[in-house]
N, C-alpha and C positions, 0 to 999 in steps of 0.2 A: 506495503501500499504507499503510494506515499503522500506522505505527509506536509501540513505545513509545517509552515518558517517562517521567522523571523530573521531577515538576514540586518546587518547595526554595519562600520564602518567598511575601510577598504584598508587595512593596517596589510603590510606584508606577512606575517601569524595570520595563520584563521586558528577559531577556539572552536567545539561544538560543543554544543549546551544541551541536556539532557534535566528536564526537569520529573517532578518524584506525583504520586497518586490525586488523583483530584486537581493538581493543579493546569499549568498551560507555564509555555516561553515568558509573560508576561512575569511571575518569579520571581526571571534574575534581571532588574531592571537594575539596578547598583553594581550586578556583579557584569551583563554588559559595558555599562560607564566604565567599567574600568579596567577593564580586558583592552576596548576601545582604548584608551587614555593609553596602554601600557603597549599600543600598535598592531592589536588584534584584531578580524575581520569575524566578526562573533555570529551566526550561527546556531541561532535556539529553536526547535522544534520541537511542536505539538504533535504529544505520543496520543495513537487512538482511539477514540474517544474524550478525548480534552480539547482542548480550547478548538480552536475552527478548523479542525481532521475530522475526517470524516469517522465514525461509529464501527466496529469491528462484528464480524460474526459468534467470533470467539477469541478469547484476549490474553495472554501468557507475554510471560517473561523473553522465549525464545521468540515469541512473537513481536514482537514490542522492535527486540530487537534488528529482525528480520526489516523491519517500516525507516528502520535509523539506514541502515545499507543502503537500503533502495535509494531513499532519497536523497543520499548526502552521497550521491552514485555521477551523480549526472552534474553538482556545486560541485565539485572539489576537482583540480586537476591532480594532487596530490594529496599523499595523506596526511588530514591534522596537525599540529604542532600539538595540540591540544584539547585534550575532552574532557566535558567535567562533567558528573552525573549530582543530582539529588536524590536521599531514601529509594528508589524503587529506581531514578533512574540512575541512582546510582549503578544497581544490579543489570541493569539492562546496559549500560556504557561498559562495563565488563565485560557483557556479552559481546557487544558490538564492534570490540577495543576488539580483536581476536581476529577479524576480519578486513577493518580500518586502519587498522598497527600505527595510535596513533604516534608522537615522539616523547606524550607524556600526559598521565590520564589523575584529574581529582575527585576524588571519593567526597562526596559532605557526606555526613548521615548515615551511609550505602545501608539500603534494607540486605544487608548481608548472612544474617544470622535472628530471622524470626521466629518470635514468637511459637512452641512449640504444642503441641497437646494442648488443654483445656483452657490452658493462658491464652497460648493464640488466635485459639473459636473464637474466645471472648473477643479478641482486641479487635480481631477484622469484622465479628459483627456490631462492633459499635462505630466500625465506619460506615459500612452499611447500614444501616439499621438511625442515623443519626436526621436529624428533624433538619431541615436546609440551612443555613448557616448565614443568624443576621450582623449587618454591618456589630453593632455591642456587643455580640459573642466573641466576634472576631477581636473588637480590641479590649473586650475583658481577658480573653485565655493567650494575646497578646500584646500585655503592655509595654514594650520595648520598638514595636512595631512604628513604622512613618506612617502617612495618612495613606501613600501613597499605594505603602505594598494593601494595609486593608483592602482596597479600592480591586485593587490589582488580583486578591485572593476571594474578594465578596465576586469581583465576574467571574473570574475561573471556576468556583464551585457552581452559578450556576449553570452553567457550557457540561460538567461537570457526566459523564456518560456511567451512572450507579455499578451499569453488570459491570466495570471494570476492573470490583470488586474481587468476581473470578477466576481473574488472571491471579491472584496474591490465594488460591485452596492451597496449591498445592505447597507448603510452608518446606519441606526436601529441598525445591530448586531455589529459599534463598542461601546459595550458601557465596564465601569470598572466593576470588582468585584462586586458585591451588599455584600461580605463580608466573610472581611479576619480571613480563617480558620486558617492559618497559620503567623510566623512573612513573614515582609511581606515590600518592600525595593523600591519607587519608584523614578528611575534617571532623572530630567528633559531635556532638552535643556532650553540654557540663553528664551528664546522664542519661547514653544513646540506648534507645529500646531497642535500636536493630542492631547492633556489634555489643555484642558480651565480652566480658575481659578477657575470654578465652580467645574466642575471637581475634581480639585486636594482638595477643599477644604472638599468634600464628599468621599473621597478615608481615610484624614485625619481624617474626623469623624471617619471613620469605623474600627479607631488603625494603619492602613497603614502609613509608615515611609515615608514623600519626602521632598524630595531635588533638589536645582535648582542649576543648576552650570552656573556660570558666563559665561560668552564669550568661551559657546557651546554650536554649532550647532543639527543636528539631531544625528547625529552618537557620543555620548557624547565622548567617549572613547580614539577618533581619535582623536576629538580637543583637549583634556582637559585630558591626557591619566595618570597624574604624578594625578593629583586629582582625575577623577576616583578611579584609583588602590587606592586612601584613606579612599573614602571613604565606597568604598567600605571593602577595613579589617576591616576599624575602628567597621564597621556592622557585620559582620562575625564573631568579636573577641566580642563578646555581645550574637549573636544568637546561635554561637556556639565554644562554648569556647572551648571547650578538644582540637580541630582542631588548634583553635585561637593562643593557648598559648605559643607554640614554637614558634610559626612569621615565613613566608617567608623564606623558607631554603639556 
């Protein structure tokens, strides 16, 4: 499936952004701006069942990854310099990365260790049956978010296809990569529900860098935007030094 995309900037490097469940490409507004300032052309997708993309008959992490690969094929002349995925988008990015071969990957509180058993079932059910979110609900649940973030999340939730939750049924599919073929950074919420301590240790052992951000919830860059940008900027300076030597414009 060809997905809806938002493309910003015309820099010499390319970054691909993959959002999480219930969201869409608008979630990345601050991140898009920061990456553009660092010289990236930013390609942000709307996964199937989200944003402006079509709905699908069936949803799964593999199907979402297939869609991302198909969508990027006519847009990229070479492998992207960076792929960044959040939550479900982190898992999708890890699957797609095997075929699009980015130079570097950033996973933001990725769905690599989804709760199992009854706890996991209840966790998923809470998303499936929740009533439509209102702006006051979003402000109460996310006191650190800007007004722009609240508006974007509210609009994205109204466009979200609830049947996408069926793509989360098989928890055994939610696992971290078995190896780190490219430089990989994992940025976690202070108390991540999707990456356990043991999963974080496994990622460290295969060479990934793992950073936990105090005070941040699941959408790390919205809760701690300056700290998130600093972590990403320092890491990119090491992994893509030719670009970062000039610094943000």
